[in-house]
C-alpha positions in Angstrom: 13.9 -66.0 -1.8 17.5 -65.4 -2.7 16.5 -64.0 -6.1 14.0 -61.7 -4.5 16.6 -60.4 -2.1 19.0 -59.7 -4.9 16.3 -57.8 -6.8 15.5 -55.7 -3.8 19.2 -54.9 -3.3 19.5 -53.9 -6.9 16.4 -51.8 -6.7 17.7 -50.0 -3.6 21.0 -49.4 -5.2 19.4 -47.9 -8.3 17.5 -45.3 -6.3 18.5 -41.6 -6.7 20.8 -40.2 -4.2 18.1 -37.8 -3.0 15.9 -40.8 -2.0 18.5 -42.5 0.0 18.4 -42.3 3.8 20.4 -39.2 4.9 23.6 -40.0 6.8 23.8 -38.8 10.4 26.7 -36.4 11.1 28.9 -37.3 14.0 28.5 -35.1 17.0 32.2 -34.1 16.9 31.8 -32.8 13.4 28.8 -30.7 14.3 30.6 -29.2 17.4 33.6 -28.3 15.2 31.4 -26.6 12.6 29.7 -24.6 15.4 33.1 -23.5 16.8 34.3 -22.5 13.3 31.2 -20.4 12.7 31.5 -18.7 16.1 35.1 -17.8 15.5 34.3 -16.4 12.0 31.4 -14.3 13.3 33.6 -13.0 16.1 36.3 -12.1 13.7 33.8 -10.3 11.4 32.5 -8.3 14.3 36.0 -7.3 15.4 36.8 -6.1 11.9 33.6 -4.1 11.7 34.2 -2.3 14.9 36.4 0.5 13.3 33.7 1.1 10.6 31.0 1.3 13.2 33.0 3.7 15.4 33.7 5.8 12.4 30.0 6.1 11.6 29.1 6.7 15.3 31.7 9.5 15.5 30.4 11.1 12.3 26.9 11.4 13.8 27.9 13.0 17.1 28.3 16.7 18.0 31.7 18.3 18.7 31.1 18.3 22.5 29.9 14.6 22.5 33.0 13.5 20.7 35.2 14.9 23.5 33.2 13.6 26.4 34.7 11.1 28.8 33.9 8.3 29.0 33.0 8.1 25.3 29.5 7.1 24.3 28.9 4.2 22.0 26.0 5.8 20.2 25.2 9.5 19.8 22.3 10.9 21.9 20.9 12.6 18.8 22.0 11.5 15.4 23.5 14.5 13.5 22.8 13.5 9.9 23.4 17.0 8.7 27.1 16.5 9.5 27.5 14.7 6.2 26.1 17.7 4.3 28.3 20.2 6.2 31.4 18.1 5.6 30.6 17.5 2.0 30.1 21.2 1.3 33.1 22.4 3.4 35.4 21.4 0.5 34.6 20.7 -3.1 34.2 17.0 -2.5 31.7 16.6 -5.4 34.5 17.6 -7.8 37.0 15.3 -6.0 34.6 12.4 -6.4 34.2 13.1 -10.1 38.0 13.1 -10.5 38.3 9.9 -8.6 35.6 8.2 -10.6 37.1 9.4 -13.9 40.6 8.2 -13.0 39.4 4.8 -11.6 37.0 4.2 -14.5 39.4 5.0 -17.4 42.4 3.2 -15.8 40.3 0.1 -15.1 39.3 -0.1 -18.7 43.0 0.0 -19.7 43.9 -2.6 -17.1 41.2 -5.1 -18.2 41.9 -4.6 -21.9 45.7 -4.9 -21.8 46.2 -7.4 -18.9 43.8 -9.9 -20.5 45.6 -9.7 -23.8 49.0 -10.1 -22.2 47.8 -13.0 -20.1 46.2 -14.7 -23.1 49.5 -14.4 -25.0 51.5 -16.0 -22.1 48.9 -18.7 -21.6 48.0 -19.8 -25.2 50.6 -18.4 -27.7 54.0 -20.0 -28.3 56.8 -17.7 -29.2 60.5 -17.5 -28.6 61.5 -16.3 -25.1 57.9 -16.5 -23.7 58.9 -18.1 -20.4 61.8 -15.8 -19.9 59.7 -12.8 -20.6 57.0 -14.0 -18.2 59.6 -14.5 -15.5 60.7 -10.9 -16.1 57.1 -9.7 -15.7 56.8 -11.7 -12.4 60.1 -10.3 -11.2 58.9 -6.8 -11.6 56.4 -7.4 -8.7 59.3 -7.4 -6.3 60.1 -3.8 -7.2 58.3 -1.5 -4.8 56.7 1.8 -6.0 59.2 3.8 -4.0 62.1 2.4 -6.1 60.5 3.4 -9.4 58.9 6.6 -8.3 61.9 8.9 -9.1 62.5 7.6 -12.6 58.8 7.8 -13.4 58.6 11.3 -12.0 61.5 12.4 -14.3 59.9 10.8 -17.3 56.5 12.3 -16.7 58.1 15.7 -16.0 59.9 15.6 -19.3 56.7 14.6 -21.1 54.9 17.6 -19.5 52.4 15.3 -17.7 52.8 16.7 -14.2 49.7 18.2 -12.6 47.5 16.2 -15.0 45.7 12.9 -14.8 47.8 11.2 -17.4 50.4 9.7 -15.0 47.5 8.0 -13.2 45.7 6.7 -16.3 48.0 6.1 -19.3 50.5 3.6 -17.6 47.5 1.3 -16.9 47.0 0.9 -20.7 50.4 -0.7 -21.1 50.1 -4.2 -19.6 47.8 -3.6 -16.6 50.2 -4.7 -14.0 52.3 -7.8 -13.4 50.0 -9.2 -10.7 46.9 -8.9 -12.9 48.7 -10.6 -15.8 49.8 -13.4 -13.5 46.3 -13.9 -12.1 44.6 -14.0 -15.5 47.3 -16.2 -17.0 46.8 -18.8 -14.3 43.1 -18.7 -14.9 43.4 -19.0 -18.6 45.5 -22.1 -18.2 42.7 -23.9 -16.4 40.5 -23.6 -19.5 40.8 -26.8 -21.6 42.8 -26.4 -24.8 40.3 -28.6 -26.6 38.0 -25.6 -26.9 40.8 -23.8 -28.8 41.2 -26.7 -31.1 37.5 -27.0 -31.8 37.3 -23.2 -32.5 40.3 -23.5 -34.9 38.5 -26.3 -36.8 35.5 -24.0 -37.1 37.7 -21.3 -38.6 38.0 -19.0 -35.6 41.1 -16.8 -35.5 43.4 -16.3 -32.6 41.7 -13.1 -31.5 38.3 -14.7 -32.1 39.3 -17.5 -29.6 40.3 -14.9 -27.1 37.1 -12.8 -27.6 34.5 -15.6 -28.0 35.8 -18.3 -25.7 38.5 -17.1 -23.2 36.8 -13.9 -22.1 33.3 -15.3 -21.5 34.8 -18.2 -19.5 37.0 -16.0 -17.5 34.5 -13.7 -15.9 35.4 -14.6 -12.3 39.1 -13.8 -12.8 38.3 -10.6 -14.7 35.9 -9.6 -11.9 38.7 -10.1 -9.4 41.1 -7.9 -11.3 38.4 -5.2 -11.7 37.6 -5.3 -8.0 41.3 -5.2 -6.9 42.0 -2.3 -9.2 38.9 -0.4 -8.1 39.9 -0.7 -4.5 43.5 0.3 -5.2 42.7 3.2 -7.5 39.8 4.6 -5.4 41.9 4.8 -2.2 45.2 5.7 -3.9 47.0 8.5 -2.2 50.7 8.2 -3.1 50.2 8.6 -6.9 48.0 11.7 -6.7 50.1 13.4 -4.0 53.2 13.1 -6.2 51.8 14.1 -9.6 48.9 16.5 -8.7 49.6 20.0 -7.4 46.5 22.1 -7.9 43.5 21.8 -5.6 41.1 21.8 -8.5 42.6 18.4 -9.6 42.5 16.7 -6.2 41.1 13.2 -5.8 39.1 12.1 -2.7 42.2 10.8 -0.9 43.9 14.2 -1.3 40.7 16.0 -0.3 40.4 14.0 2.9 44.0 14.6 3.7 43.8 18.3 3.1 40.6 18.4 5.2 42.3 16.7 8.1 45.3 19.0 7.8 43.1 22.1 7.9 41.0 20.7 10.8 44.1 20.0 12.9 45.1 23.7 12.7 41.9 24.8 14.2 41.3 25.3 17.9 38.6 22.7 17.9 39.1 19.5 16.0 36.0 18.6 14.1 36.4 14.9 14.2 32.8 14.3 13.3 33.2 16.1 9.9 36.5 14.3 9.2 34.8 10.9 9.9 31.9 11.9 7.6 34.2 12.3 4.6 36.3 9.3 5.6 33.2 7.1 5.9 31.8 8.3 2.6 35.2 7.4 1.0 35.4 3.9 2.5 31.7 3.0 1.9 32.0 2.3 -1.9 34.9 0.0 -1.4 33.1 -1.9 1.3 30.0 -2.2 -0.8 31.9 -3.4 -3.8 33.6 -6.1 -1.7 30.3 -7.3 -0.2 28.6 -7.5 -3.5 31.4 -9.2 -5.4 33.1 -11.3 -2.7 31.8 -14.5 -4.2 33.5 -13.7 -7.6 36.7 -12.7 -5.8 36.9 -16.0 -3.9 36.1 -18.1 -6.9 38.5 -16.2 -9.2 41.4 -16.4 -6.8 40.8 -20.1 -6.0 40.4 -21.2 -9.6 43.4 -19.2 -10.8 45.7 -21.1 -8.4 44.7 -24.6 -9.5 47.2 -24.9 -12.3 50.7 -23.4 -12.5 
C-alpha cells in the first residue's frame, strides 16, 4: 500500500501544469483587480473627453457651438465641415510638407542613433564613458538655450526658409534620448551572440546589422513612434525657420487658421476643430496601434544600466 501511494504521488507530480487543479484566487485579490480596472477605465474615459469634445464641436454648426447650455452631440452631423476647413487653406500641401519632414528626419534618427548606441554598448574605445556622459548631459539643455546659436549657424549656411534645419540635424546622432534608450536595450542582448558571430567570421557591422537590429525591433519602434509624434506636432522649429506660407507645416497651418479666424466677427470654432482633429488623429492612431511595442521597448530598455 505504501508503494502504491508513492507511485500515485509521483504520477500526480509528473502531470503537466495544465492538468493540475486550478488554484482559487482569494476574494481580496479579485476585488483589488476589479478596483484597478475600474480606475484605469475611468482614467481612459477622462483623457478621451477632450478628443470627443473636439470631434463633437467639429460636427456642429456655428449657431449650435454658441448655444447655452452647450449640447453634448450635434443635432445634425455636419460632415461637410471637414471639407470646408480642409479647402479653406492649402492643408493638402501642409500635410505633404509635414509627411516629408517627418519621414526623412525619422530615417536619419533611426540610422544614426542605432549606430551611436551600438558603439556605446558594444565597442571599447578610449573615453567612451566620458563621451556617453557628455551625450546624456546634453539632454539637460533645453531647446530655448540652443535656439539662438542654431539660428545663427543656419542663417550663415543659407538654410533659413528651407526644410534643411528640420531634417539634416537628425542625421547627426538622432538625439541624446534616443541614443540612451537604444544603448540600454542593446546592453540587454547577451554578448554570447556577438562572440558566436565573431567565430563564424562576422564583422563588427555585420553583428550590428544581422544580430543587434533584428533583436532590437521593440526599442527601434519606440524611437520611431516618439520621433513621429514629436515631428508631426512640432511647432517651435517650423515657426523659427520657415517664413513663406508655401512651406508651412500642419502645425503652422492650424496656427495661421486660428489667427485668421479670431479676426473675424464670427469665430468658426467648428472649422478650427476639424483641422485640429485631423492633425491629432494620426498621432492617436499610431499610439493605439503600437502601444504594445512602446511599453515593451521602454520596459526592457530599463532592465540593465
